[in-house]
C-alpha positions in Angstrom: -55.9 20.2 -99.7 -59.4 20.9 -101.0 -60.5 21.8 -97.5 -57.6 24.2 -97.1 -58.4 25.9 -100.3 -62.0 26.3 -99.3 -60.9 27.8 -95.9 -58.7 30.3 -97.8 -61.5 31.2 -100.1 -63.8 31.9 -97.1 -61.0 33.9 -95.5 -60.8 36.1 -98.6 -64.6 36.5 -98.7 -64.5 37.7 -95.1 -61.6 40.1 -95.6 -61.3 43.7 -96.8 -57.6 44.6 -96.5 -54.9 42.2 -97.7 -51.1 42.2 -97.6 -49.2 40.1 -100.1 -45.5 39.3 -99.6 -42.9 37.0 -101.1 -39.2 36.2 -100.6 -36.1 38.4 -100.6 -34.4 38.5 -104.0 -37.6 37.9 -105.9 -37.6 35.7 -109.0 -40.2 35.2 -111.6 -42.5 33.0 -109.5 -42.2 35.4 -106.5 -43.1 38.4 -108.6 -45.6 36.8 -110.8 -47.5 35.0 -108.0 -47.5 38.1 -105.8 -48.8 40.4 -108.6 -51.2 37.8 -109.8 -52.6 37.3 -106.4 -52.9 41.1 -106.0 -54.7 41.5 -109.4 -57.2 38.7 -108.5 -57.9 40.2 -105.1 -58.4 43.7 -106.5 -60.7 42.4 -109.1 -63.0 40.9 -106.4 -63.0 44.2 -104.5 -60.2 43.9 -101.9 -57.8 46.6 -100.9 -54.4 45.1 -101.5 -50.8 46.0 -100.7 -47.9 44.1 -102.2 -44.6 44.3 -100.2 -41.3 43.0 -101.4 -38.2 43.5 -99.3 -36.0 43.8 -102.5 -36.8 45.7 -105.7 -38.6 43.9 -108.6 -35.9 42.9 -111.0 -35.9 44.9 -114.2 -36.8 41.8 -116.2 -40.2 41.6 -114.6 -41.1 45.3 -114.5 -43.4 45.0 -117.6 -45.9 43.1 -115.4 -49.0 45.1 -114.4 -48.9 46.2 -110.8 -45.1 46.5 -110.4 -45.5 50.3 -109.9 -47.6 49.6 -106.8 -45.1 47.3 -105.1 -43.9 48.9 -101.8 -40.6 48.4 -100.0 -42.1 49.7 -96.7 -45.3 48.2 -95.3 -47.8 51.0 -94.8 -48.8 51.2 -91.1 -52.4 49.8 -91.0 -54.4 46.8 -90.0 -54.6 43.9 -92.5 -57.3 41.3 -92.3 -55.2 38.8 -94.3 -51.6 38.4 -95.3 -50.6 36.0 -98.1 -47.0 34.8 -97.9 -46.0 33.3 -101.2 -43.1 31.1 -102.2 -40.8 31.9 -99.2 -39.8 28.4 -98.0 -38.8 29.8 -94.7 -40.7 32.6 -92.9 -37.6 34.7 -92.4 -37.2 35.0 -96.2 -40.2 37.2 -96.3 -37.9 39.9 -94.9 -37.3 41.4 -91.5 -39.9 44.1 -91.8 -42.8 41.7 -92.5 -41.6 39.2 -89.9 -41.8 41.9 -87.3 -45.2 43.2 -88.4 -48.0 42.5 -86.0 -51.1 44.2 -87.4 -52.3 41.2 -89.3 -55.4 39.2 -88.6 -54.7 35.9 -90.4 -51.6 34.7 -92.3 -51.9 32.3 -95.2 -48.9 30.4 -96.6 -48.8 29.3 -100.2 -45.7 27.4 -101.3 -44.1 24.5 -103.2 -40.7 24.2 -101.6 -39.6 20.8 -100.2 -38.3 22.6 -97.1 -41.3 24.9 -96.5 -42.3 25.8 -92.9 -45.9 25.6 -91.7 -46.2 29.1 -90.3 -49.7 30.2 -91.5 -53.1 29.7 -90.1 -53.7 27.9 -93.4 -50.8 26.3 -95.3 -51.4 25.4 -98.9 -48.2 23.6 -99.6 -47.8 21.2 -102.6 -44.3 20.2 -103.5 -45.7 18.7 -106.8 -46.8 22.2 -107.9 -44.5 23.5 -110.6 -44.9 27.1 -109.3 -46.5 29.0 -106.5 -48.4 30.8 -109.2 -50.3 27.6 -109.8 -51.4 27.6 -106.1 -52.6 31.1 -106.5 -54.7 30.1 -109.5 -56.2 27.1 -107.6 -57.4 29.6 -105.0 -58.7 32.0 -107.6 -60.5 29.3 -109.5 -62.1 27.9 -106.3 -63.3 31.4 -105.6 -65.1 31.3 -109.0 -62.9 33.8 -110.6 -62.3 34.0 -114.4 -58.9 35.4 -115.1 -58.6 39.0 -116.4 -55.6 40.1 -118.4 -53.5 41.3 -115.5 -54.0 38.2 -113.4 -53.5 35.9 -116.3 -50.3 37.6 -117.4 -48.7 37.6 -114.0 -49.5 34.0 -113.2 -48.5 32.8 -116.7 -45.1 34.4 -116.1 -44.8 32.7 -112.7 -45.4 29.3 -114.3 -43.3 30.0 -117.4 -40.2 31.1 -115.4 -40.3 28.4 -112.7 -40.6 25.7 -115.3 -37.8 27.1 -117.4 -40.2 27.8 -120.2 -41.6 24.2 -119.7 -38.2 22.7 -120.1 -37.7 21.5 -116.5 -38.9 18.2 -115.0 -41.5 20.1 -112.9 -43.4 21.0 -116.0 -46.3 18.7 -115.3 -49.8 18.5 -116.8 -51.2 21.1 -114.4 -48.6 23.6 -115.5 -49.4 23.2 -119.2 -53.2 23.1 -118.7 -53.2 26.1 -116.5 -50.9 28.1 -118.7 -53.2 27.4 -121.7 -56.3 28.3 -119.6 -54.7 31.6 -118.5 -53.8 32.4 -122.1 -57.3 31.8 -123.2 -59.1 33.6 -120.4 -56.7 36.5 -120.3 -56.2 36.9 -124.0 -52.4 36.5 -123.8 -50.0 36.5 -126.7 -47.3 33.9 -125.9 -44.7 35.5 -128.2 -45.2 38.9 -126.7 -44.5 37.5 -123.2 -41.5 35.6 -124.4 -40.1 38.6 -126.2 -40.2 40.6 -123.0 -38.7 37.9 -120.9 -36.0 36.5 -123.2 -35.5 38.9 -126.2 -35.1 42.2 -124.3 -32.2 41.7 -122.0 -30.0 44.7 -121.1 -26.6 44.9 -122.8 -24.9 45.0 -119.5 -26.2 41.6 -118.7 -24.2 40.1 -121.6 -21.2 42.2 -120.6 -21.4 40.6 -117.1 -21.9 37.2 -118.6 -18.8 37.6 -120.8 -16.8 37.8 -117.5 -18.6 35.0 -115.8 -18.3 32.3 -118.5 -14.5 32.2 -118.3 -14.8 31.0 -114.7 -16.5 27.8 -115.9 -14.9 24.8 -114.2 -15.7 21.1 -113.9 -15.2 18.6 -111.0 -16.2 15.0 -110.3 -15.2 13.9 -113.8 -17.4 16.5 -115.5 -20.6 15.7 -113.5 -20.5 19.0 -111.6 -19.8 22.4 -113.2 -19.8 25.9 -111.8 -19.5 29.5 -112.7 -18.6 32.4 -110.4 -19.8 36.0 -110.1 -17.7 38.4 -107.9 -18.1 42.0 -106.7 -15.3 43.0 -109.0 -17.3 41.8 -112.0 -20.3 44.0 -110.9 -18.0 47.0 -110.5 -16.4 46.5 -113.9 -19.7 46.3 -115.7 -22.0 48.6 -113.7 -24.3 45.7 -112.9 -25.7 43.9 -109.8 -27.1 40.6 -108.7 -30.5 40.9 -110.4 -28.8 40.5 -113.8 -27.4 37.1 -112.8 -30.7 35.3 -113.1 -30.3 32.3 -115.2 -26.5 32.2 -115.2 -26.5 28.9 -113.5 -28.2 27.3 -116.5 -25.1 27.7 -118.6 -23.1 25.1 -116.7 -26.3 23.0 -116.3 -26.7 22.8 -120.0 -23.4 21.0 -120.6 -23.6 17.3 -121.6 -22.7 15.0 -118.7 -23.3 17.6 -116.0 -25.7 16.5 -113.3 -25.3 19.4 -110.9 -24.6 23.0 -111.7 -23.5 25.6 -109.2 -23.4 29.4 -109.2 -21.1 31.0 -106.7 -22.3 34.6 -106.3 -20.4 36.9 -104.0 -22.6 38.9 -101.6 -19.9 40.7 -99.7 -16.3 40.1 -98.7 -16.1 36.6 -97.2 -19.7 35.6 -98.1 -21.2 33.8 -101.1 -24.6 32.8 -102.2 -24.4 29.3 -103.6 -27.1 28.3 -106.1 -27.6 24.6 -107.1 -29.3 23.2 -110.1 -29.8 19.5 -110.8 -30.9 17.5 -113.8 -32.8 15.1 -111.5 -30.3 12.6 -110.2 -29.3 14.6 -107.2 -31.6 16.2 -104.6 -29.9 19.6 -104.3 -32.3 20.7 -101.6 -30.5 18.3 -99.3 -27.1 19.8 -100.3 -28.5 23.3 -99.7 -29.8 22.4 -96.2 -26.2 21.5 -95.3 -25.4 25.2 -95.8 -28.4 26.6 -94.0 -30.5 26.9 -97.1 -33.2 24.9 -98.9 -35.4 24.7 -102.0 -36.5 22.1 -104.4 -35.2 18.8 -105.5 -33.7 20.3 -108.7 -33.2 23.9 -107.6 -31.9 25.1 -104.2 -29.5 27.5 -102.6 -27.7 28.6 -99.4 -25.1 31.0 -98.1 -21.5 30.0 -97.3 -18.9 32.1 -95.5 -15.2 32.2 -96.5 -13.0 33.1 -99.4 -13.9 31.9 -102.8 -11.4 29.0 -102.6 -12.6 28.0 -99.1 -16.3 28.1 -100.2 -15.5 26.0 -103.2 -13.7 23.4 -101.1 -16.6 23.2 -98.7 -19.2 22.9 -101.5 -17.3 20.5 -103.7 -16.5 18.4 -100.6 -20.2 18.2 -99.8 -21.0 17.1 -103.3 -18.2 14.5 -103.3 -19.6 13.1 -100.0 -23.2 12.9 -101.3 -24.5 9.5 -102.2 -25.4 9.6 -105.9 
């Protein structure tokens, strides 16, 4: 792994133009690691473009650099492309997957189901967040974090560890977060206020319709909630405001696996899984063409809501745990 990091550092030194991308439907780690990587690269003199196929969720728009994220890749040659946190290459979006004017591609990830599609693949499933892998590269470069880099990577770590509540919150996560706070001059409360104390009113209106869908199966070991298109229409919201909804059923005593059924269109649902550790939900998600981590994964399932629930609950019943 050290050799891979040194190869990446050398590739950065030899580059001038860099493209940074992450996965569709970006979460805190995707946004934070992408903007943190961009801030670091700009600080060391690189020309950087950050491309996300989907908009930055409102929750993360306080991060520096969000106003420079593009939905369309500018037509030019890039010496390097950093692909962060995607798991599967296709999740970087159709536009990037078809883009050919790239010298070398570097893949940074921590998913259990990650593909090795880069010239260099820095993959560590023990890393709590892809933002930590970005910091490993920046630190190996000899970079001391400025405010922008520190804030973005801190948010990547904070969100992917559930504010250090999840089992992936290891020593590296705590130590790096502390180092970033010190080097970047961050205020922990200020960041937490923006992330957790400034949610839009519409999010709670949507949540008020989601919580009554709470149901339990497998003698209370599995719990789920559901978000439908009708709920979005009634509250004037969209999918980006559902971030964290799956944690409500997960928080119930006795629940080992939580599920969020989120309708994408008529006859198609995104199924998000969260585990407290007993069950490897990445394996469950793979059964539905998805993937992820041991404790957090997802996939897509076609059918009516009743059909989708029968398939998912059936897979959980059949799982050995």
